[in-house]
C-alpha positions in Angstrom: 93.0 28.0 78.9 93.4 30.1 82.0 90.5 30.0 84.4 88.6 33.3 84.8 89.2 35.2 88.0 86.6 34.5 90.7 86.1 36.9 93.6 84.7 35.5 96.8 84.5 35.7 100.6 87.5 34.1 102.2 87.1 30.9 104.2 89.9 29.5 106.4 92.2 28.1 103.6 91.6 31.2 101.4 92.2 33.5 104.3 95.5 31.7 105.0 96.6 32.1 101.3 95.7 35.8 101.4 97.7 36.3 104.6 100.7 34.7 103.0 100.2 36.6 99.7 100.0 39.9 101.6 103.3 39.1 103.4 104.9 38.5 100.0 103.3 41.5 98.4 104.1 44.0 101.2 107.5 42.6 102.0 106.5 42.0 105.7 103.7 40.4 107.7 100.5 42.5 107.8 99.3 42.0 111.4 95.9 43.5 110.9 94.9 40.6 108.6 94.9 38.4 111.8 94.0 41.0 114.4 90.9 42.3 112.5 89.8 39.0 111.1 86.8 38.7 113.4 85.6 42.2 112.5 86.3 42.5 108.8 84.8 41.3 105.6 87.7 39.6 103.7 87.4 39.0 99.9 90.0 37.3 97.7 90.5 36.9 93.9 91.2 33.3 92.9 92.5 32.0 89.5 93.6 28.5 88.7 92.8 27.5 92.2 95.1 30.0 93.9 94.7 33.4 95.6 96.1 36.1 93.5 94.7 39.1 95.4 92.8 40.0 98.5 91.7 42.7 100.9 89.8 43.4 104.1 87.1 45.9 104.6 85.2 47.1 107.7 81.8 48.7 108.1 82.3 51.5 110.7 81.1 55.1 111.1 82.9 58.3 110.6 81.9 61.7 112.0 81.0 64.4 109.5 79.3 67.5 110.8 79.1 65.9 114.2 77.0 62.9 113.0 78.2 59.3 112.5 78.0 58.3 108.8 78.2 54.6 107.8 81.6 54.1 106.0 83.3 51.3 104.2 86.9 51.3 105.5 89.2 49.7 102.9 92.5 48.2 104.1 95.3 45.7 103.5 94.7 45.3 99.7 97.3 43.0 98.1 97.9 41.8 94.6 100.5 39.2 93.7 103.4 41.0 92.1 103.3 38.7 89.1 99.6 39.5 88.6 99.8 43.3 88.7 98.8 45.5 85.7 95.7 43.4 84.9 93.0 45.6 86.6 92.5 42.9 89.2 92.7 45.4 92.0 89.9 47.5 90.5 87.6 44.5 90.1 88.4 43.3 93.6 87.8 46.7 95.1 84.3 46.8 93.5 83.5 43.4 95.1 84.9 44.4 98.4 82.6 47.5 98.5 79.5 45.5 97.5 78.6 43.8 100.8 79.3 46.9 102.8 77.1 49.1 100.5 74.4 46.5 100.9 74.7 46.8 104.7 74.4 50.6 104.7 77.8 52.1 103.9 77.2 55.5 102.1 80.8 56.7 102.0 84.2 54.9 101.8 87.7 55.8 103.2 91.1 54.4 102.5 94.7 55.2 103.4 96.7 54.4 100.3 99.9 55.0 98.5 98.1 54.4 95.2 96.5 57.8 95.1 96.3 58.0 91.3 94.6 54.6 91.0 92.0 55.4 93.7 91.5 58.9 92.3 90.4 57.5 88.9 87.8 55.4 90.8 86.2 58.4 92.6 88.2 58.8 95.8 90.0 62.0 96.6 92.2 63.3 99.4 90.5 66.1 101.4 93.6 67.4 103.2 97.4 66.8 103.3 98.8 64.6 106.0 102.0 65.2 108.0 104.0 63.6 110.7 105.8 66.0 113.0 109.0 65.8 115.1 110.1 68.3 117.7 113.0 68.4 120.2 111.8 67.4 123.6 113.8 70.3 125.1 111.8 72.7 123.0 108.6 71.5 124.5 110.1 71.6 128.0 111.1 75.2 127.5 107.8 76.3 126.1 105.1 74.5 128.2 104.9 74.5 132.0 103.0 71.8 134.1 100.0 73.1 136.0 99.8 70.0 138.1 96.7 68.7 136.5 95.7 65.2 137.6 97.3 62.5 135.4 96.0 58.9 135.5 97.6 56.0 133.7 95.3 53.8 131.6 92.4 54.4 129.2 89.3 53.7 131.3 85.8 54.2 130.1 85.9 57.9 130.9 88.8 58.4 128.5 87.1 56.6 125.7 83.9 58.7 126.2 86.0 61.9 126.1 87.7 60.7 122.8 84.3 60.1 121.3 82.9 63.5 122.2 86.0 65.3 120.9 86.0 63.2 117.6 82.6 64.7 116.8 84.2 68.1 116.5 86.0 67.2 113.3 85.2 65.8 109.8 86.6 62.3 109.4 87.4 60.6 112.8 86.1 57.1 113.2 83.4 56.3 115.8 85.6 53.8 117.5 83.8 50.5 118.3 84.3 48.7 121.6 87.1 46.5 120.2 89.2 49.4 119.0 91.2 50.3 122.1 92.3 46.6 122.6 93.2 46.2 118.9 95.2 49.5 118.9 97.1 48.8 122.2 97.9 45.3 121.0 99.1 46.5 117.6 101.2 49.5 118.8 101.9 48.5 122.4 100.6 51.9 123.5 100.8 53.5 126.9 97.8 55.8 127.6 97.3 58.7 130.1 94.2 60.6 131.1 94.4 64.3 132.1 92.1 66.2 134.3 89.6 65.0 137.0 89.5 61.2 137.1 85.7 61.0 136.5 85.6 63.8 133.9 89.0 63.9 132.1 89.7 66.6 129.6 92.7 65.0 127.8 93.7 61.6 126.4 97.3 60.9 125.3 98.6 57.6 123.9 102.3 56.9 123.3 104.5 54.2 121.8 107.9 53.8 123.2 110.9 51.8 122.0 114.5 51.7 122.9 116.7 53.9 120.9 119.6 52.1 119.1 122.2 54.1 121.0 120.7 55.7 124.1 117.3 56.5 125.6 114.1 55.9 123.7 112.1 56.9 120.8 108.7 58.3 121.8 105.8 58.5 119.3 102.4 60.1 120.0 99.5 58.2 118.5 96.5 59.8 120.3 96.3 63.5 121.3 92.9 64.5 122.4 92.3 67.7 124.4 89.2 69.5 125.3 90.7 72.9 126.1 93.8 75.1 126.0 94.9 74.3 129.5 94.8 70.5 128.8 96.7 71.0 125.5 99.4 72.9 127.4 99.5 70.3 130.2 99.9 67.4 127.7 102.7 69.2 125.8 104.4 69.9 129.1 104.0 66.2 130.0 105.7 65.2 126.8 108.5 67.7 127.5 109.1 66.0 130.8 110.5 63.0 128.9 113.6 65.1 127.9 116.1 63.0 129.9 115.2 59.8 127.9 113.7 60.9 124.6 115.6 63.5 122.6 112.6 64.1 120.3 108.8 63.7 120.4 107.4 62.3 117.2 103.7 62.7 116.3 102.6 59.9 114.1 101.1 60.9 110.8 97.8 62.8 111.4 98.1 62.3 115.2 98.5 66.0 115.9 95.2 67.9 115.6 95.3 70.7 113.0 95.3 73.6 115.4 98.2 76.0 115.8 99.3 75.4 119.4 103.0 74.8 118.5 102.9 77.6 115.9 101.7 80.1 118.4 103.8 79.0 121.5 107.2 77.6 120.6 110.1 79.8 121.6 111.8 78.7 118.3 109.7 77.2 115.6 111.9 74.3 114.4 109.7 71.3 113.9 110.4 68.7 111.3 107.4 67.8 109.1 107.2 64.7 106.9 104.5 64.4 104.3 102.7 61.1 104.2 100.2 59.5 101.8 96.8 61.0 102.6 93.5 59.4 103.4 91.0 59.4 100.6 87.2 59.6 100.6 84.5 58.6 98.2 80.8 59.1 98.2 79.0 55.8 97.6 75.3 56.9 98.0 74.9 60.6 97.5 71.3 61.1 98.9 72.0 59.1 102.0 75.4 60.6 102.6 73.8 64.1 102.5 70.9 63.0 104.7 73.0 61.3 107.4 75.7 63.9 107.7 75.4 66.7 110.3 74.9 70.2 109.1 75.3 73.6 110.8 72.2 74.9 112.6 71.0 78.3 111.6 72.4 77.9 108.0 70.0 77.9 105.1 71.5 77.0 101.7 69.9 76.0 98.4 72.4 75.4 95.6 71.7 73.7 92.2 74.6 71.3 91.4 75.9 69.2 88.5 77.7 66.1 89.7 79.7 63.5 87.8 78.1 60.1 87.7 79.8 57.0 89.2 80.8 55.8 85.7 82.4 59.2 85.0 80.8 59.6 81.6 77.7 61.7 82.4 76.5 64.5 84.6 73.4 64.7 86.8 71.6 67.8 88.0 70.7 68.0 91.7 69.4 70.5 94.2 71.2 70.6 97.5 69.1 72.1 100.4 70.5 72.6 103.9 68.2 74.1 106.5 68.5 74.3 110.3 70.8 71.3 110.8 69.3 69.0 108.1 70.3 68.4 104.6 68.9 66.7 101.5 69.7 66.4 97.8 67.4 65.5 95.0 67.7 65.0 91.3 66.3 67.9 89.2 66.1 68.8 85.5 68.1 71.7 84.1 71.7 72.8 84.9 73.5 73.4 88.1 75.2 76.6 89.4 78.3 74.5 90.6 79.8 71.5 88.9 81.7 68.9 90.9 83.5 65.7 89.9 83.2 62.8 92.2 86.5 63.6 93.8 85.6 67.2 94.3 82.4 66.2 95.8 84.2 64.1 98.4 86.6 67.0 99.3 83.6 69.3 99.7 81.8 66.8 101.8 84.8 66.6 104.2 85.1 70.4 104.4 88.4 70.3 102.5 87.6 73.5 100.5 87.9 76.3 103.0 87.4 79.1 100.4 85.9 79.6 97.0 89.3 80.5 95.7 90.8 77.2 96.8 87.9 75.3 95.1 88.3 77.3 91.9 92.0 76.7 91.7 91.5 72.9 91.7 88.9 73.0 88.9 85.5 73.4 90.7 83.4 75.3 88.1 80.7 77.7 89.2 78.5 80.2 87.4 79.0 82.6 90.3 81.3 83.1 93.2 78.2 83.6 95.4 76.9 80.1 94.6 80.3 78.5 95.3 80.7 80.4 98.5 77.2 79.2 99.7 78.1 75.6 98.9 81.4 75.8 100.8 79.8 77.4 103.8 77.7 74.3 104.3 80.7 72.0 105.2 83.5 74.2 106.6 82.1 74.6 110.2 84.4 71.7 111.0 87.8 70.9 109.7 88.9 67.6 108.1 91.0 65.4 110.3 91.4 61.6 110.4 93.8 60.5 113.1 92.6 56.8 112.9 94.5 54.3 110.8 93.5 50.8 109.6 
């Protein structure tokens, strides 16, 4: 008889087996399994004395409404090819979330190609994700240097700038102290700061590698700017690489979702490549609402019906947002707006910009007014997650 699957925290031998399994499963080594080992919770599924699946998870914080919300970041999940199709991934995922939920995680985020699988478990993608490429000559022709100070290296001032700017979006990770070192080691990044040395207004990180024929391939990983002047200066700086890099590539989700290129390019001839999106799930609804930031001066009270975690029942709630604070409580009766778990996650991230957009993906409401009020609560900031694990 086959032994039942046991899911446990990985010790040294189990971690090594998981690392080898991930290499076989992905078709290449997964460097983060080693790089993030000291920061992550690693769980494996074991049957007949061998590791058949594994994954790492991290308890970090993501900004929503300007406030850091404790999040379970899921990464590097792997199931042995010969074991797929037996729901092992779902069981393992539940156990990977358990310790993070016990330690305060109220939401969870994952970058995944298995969108349908995660959607059935309550995750949903708040926003499409693109990588962009543009001819370096087009940037050079459009943007002109203003001779803003440019310093090489991250420095503490640059990291503080990144943290302040990250608070202006729904989704960016509150980067822990180890993040810059991990990122630079992983991607071999070169970083520049723009503006006064003690109070920079821009942070730009690049990866460069030799082109197979001539010059180099230049990929932008971090693009953080505090104002229009800095955006223009950073674009002009990228354009100054025209003699070595024929194109500038913005890694998926690296370019902030504001229309600088749309409004300035002499010829709008970018190339966009769609990538698998990040997905969000609400783990603890009352705490996720309480800990999130909310617009000041906005007063909203909306009765809701929300799908349960098991997906087979609906619960009535009252959402109340008042002067920068929010709370949600279970109530009897029926709600004015009905949300599945996935729709709840999209709304939380500000992914529905209008009532029409929400209605067209199945959000049901008794009135357009109630739905509009609900959407207003989260659309003061746009969803954007430039961080990858």
